[in-house]
C-alpha positions in Angstrom: 0.0 0.0 0.0 1.3 3.5 -0.8 2.2 5.8 2.0 -0.4 8.6 2.2 2.3 11.1 3.1 5.2 10.5 0.7 3.5 8.1 -1.7 6.2 5.5 -1.2 4.9 2.2 -2.8 5.5 0.0 0.3 4.7 -0.1 4.0 5.0 -2.6 6.9 2.5 -3.6 9.5 3.6 -2.8 13.1 0.3 -3.7 14.9 -3.0 -5.4 14.1 -6.3 -5.5 16.1 -9.8 -6.7 15.4 -12.6 -4.2 15.1 -16.4 -4.2 14.8 -16.7 -7.4 16.8 -14.3 -9.2 14.5 -15.8 -8.1 11.2 -12.8 -6.0 10.4 -9.0 -5.7 11.2 -7.4 -2.4 12.1 -3.7 -2.3 11.1 -1.1 0.2 12.1 1.5 0.6 9.3 4.8 2.4 9.0 6.4 3.8 5.9 10.1 2.7 5.5 10.9 5.8 3.5 9.6 8.7 5.7 9.0 6.6 8.9 5.6 8.0 9.4 2.7 5.8 10.6 -0.9 5.5 9.5 -3.9 3.2 10.1 -5.8 1.0 7.7 -9.0 -1.0 8.1 -9.4 -4.3 6.3 -12.8 -6.1 6.0 -14.4 -8.6 3.6 -15.5 -7.1 0.3 -19.3 -6.6 0.0 -20.7 -4.7 -3.0 -24.2 -3.3 -3.4 -25.7 -3.0 -6.9 -28.0 0.0 -7.3 -31.0 0.2 -9.6 -29.0 2.1 -12.1 -26.5 -0.7 -12.3 -23.8 1.3 -10.5 -21.9 -0.7 -7.7 -20.6 0.7 -4.5 -19.3 -0.8 -1.2 -21.8 -1.7 1.4 -22.2 1.2 4.0 -23.6 0.7 7.4 -24.0 4.5 7.7 -26.3 4.5 4.7 -28.5 1.8 6.2 -28.8 3.8 9.4 -29.6 7.0 7.5 -32.4 5.3 5.6 -33.9 3.8 8.8 -33.6 7.2 10.6 -36.0 8.7 8.1 -38.6 6.0 8.8 -38.2 6.6 12.6 -38.9 10.3 12.5 -41.1 11.3 15.4 -40.7 7.9 17.0 -39.0 7.1 20.4 -35.9 5.6 18.8 -32.4 6.5 20.1 -29.2 6.7 18.1 -27.8 3.8 20.0 -30.7 1.6 18.9 -30.1 2.7 15.3 -26.4 1.8 15.6 -27.3 -1.7 16.9 -29.8 -2.1 14.0 -27.1 -1.2 11.5 -24.8 -3.8 13.0 -27.4 -6.5 12.9 -28.2 -5.7 9.2 -24.5 -5.9 8.2 -24.1 -9.2 10.0 -27.1 -10.6 8.3 -26.1 -9.6 4.7 -22.5 -10.8 5.2 -23.8 -14.1 6.6 -25.4 -14.8 3.2 -22.0 -15.4 1.8 -22.7 -13.3 -1.3 -20.2 -10.7 -2.4 -22.8 -8.7 -4.3 -26.3 -7.7 -3.2 -29.0 -5.5 -4.6 -30.4 -2.5 -2.8 -33.7 -4.4 -2.6 -32.0 -7.3 -0.8 -30.5 -4.9 1.7 -33.9 -3.2 2.3 -35.5 -6.6 3.0 -32.7 -7.4 5.5 -33.6 -4.3 7.4 -37.3 -5.3 7.9 -36.7 -7.9 10.6 -34.5 -5.8 13.0 -36.8 -2.8 12.3 -39.9 -4.7 13.3 -38.3 -5.5 16.6 -37.3 -1.9 17.1 -40.6 0.0 16.2 -43.7 -1.2 14.5 -44.8 2.2 13.1 -41.4 2.7 11.5 -41.5 -0.8 10.2 -44.8 -0.1 8.4 -43.3 3.1 6.9 -40.3 1.2 5.6 -42.1 -1.9 4.5 -44.5 0.2 2.4 -41.5 1.2 0.2 -39.5 -2.1 0.0 -42.5 -4.3 -0.3 -44.1 -2.0 -2.8 -47.5 -1.5 -1.1 -50.0 -0.3 -3.8 -53.4 -0.2 -1.9 -55.0 -0.1 1.5 -55.4 -3.9 1.4 -51.6 -4.2 1.5 -51.4 -2.1 4.7 -54.3 -4.1 6.2 -52.5 -7.4 5.5 -49.3 -6.1 7.0 -51.1 -4.9 10.1 -52.9 -8.2 10.5 -49.5 -10.0 10.4 -48.1 -7.6 13.0 -51.1 -8.3 15.3 -50.5 -12.0 15.1 -46.8 -11.7 15.7 -47.2 -9.1 18.5 -50.5 -9.9 20.3 -49.5 -7.9 23.4 -49.6 -4.6 21.4 -53.2 -5.2 20.2 -56.0 -2.9 21.5 -58.3 -5.4 23.3 -55.5 -6.7 25.5 -54.4 -3.2 26.5 -58.0 -2.2 27.3 -58.5 -5.3 29.4 -55.4 -4.4 31.4 -56.7 -0.9 32.0 -60.0 -2.2 33.2 -58.4 -4.6 35.6 -56.2 -1.7 36.9 -59.4 0.4 37.5 -61.1 -2.4 39.3 -58.1 -2.9 41.6 -58.1 0.9 42.4 -61.8 0.9 43.2 -61.3 -2.1 45.5 -58.5 -0.3 47.3 -60.7 2.8 47.9 -63.6 0.6 49.2 -61.2 -1.1 51.5 -59.9 2.2 52.8 -63.6 3.3 53.4 -64.3 0.2 55.4 -61.2 0.7 57.5 -62.3 4.3 58.3 -65.7 3.2 59.4 -64.2 0.5 61.6 -62.0 3.0 63.4 -65.1 5.3 64.1 -67.1 2.4 65.5 -64.1 1.4 67.8 -63.8 5.0 69.1 -67.5 5.0 70.0 -67.2 1.7 71.8 -64.3 2.9 73.9 -66.0 6.2 75.0 -66.9 6.2 78.8 -70.5 6.3 80.1 -72.1 9.8 80.1 -69.5 11.3 77.7 -70.7 12.4 74.3 -68.8 10.8 71.4 -68.7 12.2 67.9 -71.1 9.6 66.7 -73.3 9.3 69.8 -74.3 12.9 70.5 -77.4 13.3 72.7 -78.2 9.6 72.7 -75.0 8.8 74.6 -75.9 11.3 77.3 -79.3 9.8 77.8 -77.9 6.3 78.2 -75.2 7.4 80.6 -77.6 9.2 83.1 -81.1 7.8 82.7 -82.5 9.3 85.9 -80.8 12.7 85.7 -82.8 15.1 83.5 -86.1 13.2 83.7 -86.2 12.9 87.5 -85.3 16.5 88.2 -88.1 17.7 86.0 -90.7 15.6 87.8 -89.6 16.7 91.3 -90.0 20.5 90.6 -93.9 20.5 90.2 -94.2 18.3 93.4 -92.3 20.8 95.5 -94.4 23.7 94.2 -97.6 21.8 95.1 -96.3 21.2 98.7 -95.7 24.9 99.2 
């Protein structure tokens, strides 16, 4: 390899390390002519054939850029996109083919994208599966509902209903506890003392002869006089 500094036609490797989880090798080289060092990255050749017939090396960054457009407005992080790009590259390299079409790369994106976000998946699939009518969207949505039953509407509504019933039961239990405390306080109140719940009835039970007997004795004393 030519030296990028002095254009000398030779260089020697002084260090080698794996990169991208073993998918590439990073080499540190030194020029024997100017003694300057530079880094190269070596990976297996993978070519993408575009619709126009032009070929270009596979680029993980282009995969991520295309998926990012489909994920606009969705809660998808850059780390998640980077992981998706890595999964797609591993999948296309695992085919063993040195040349792939852009359509093949797009189809390889659909699986990881479905695991990432269903709405973004529908946006992306409408292009690479060439949806032409509403029936195509309905069929794709039906497949997603079968593959992801937890995300369907009825199940979510049932969960919300169960949560509301539990909350109502908790409030009813708290009300019964409050009434039990009030009844206990009334039972512990001493005779002749008014309780918040008893009122005048408690005083009448505590001193049955007090008010009534005093009122009967007053007319008798007046008659004697």
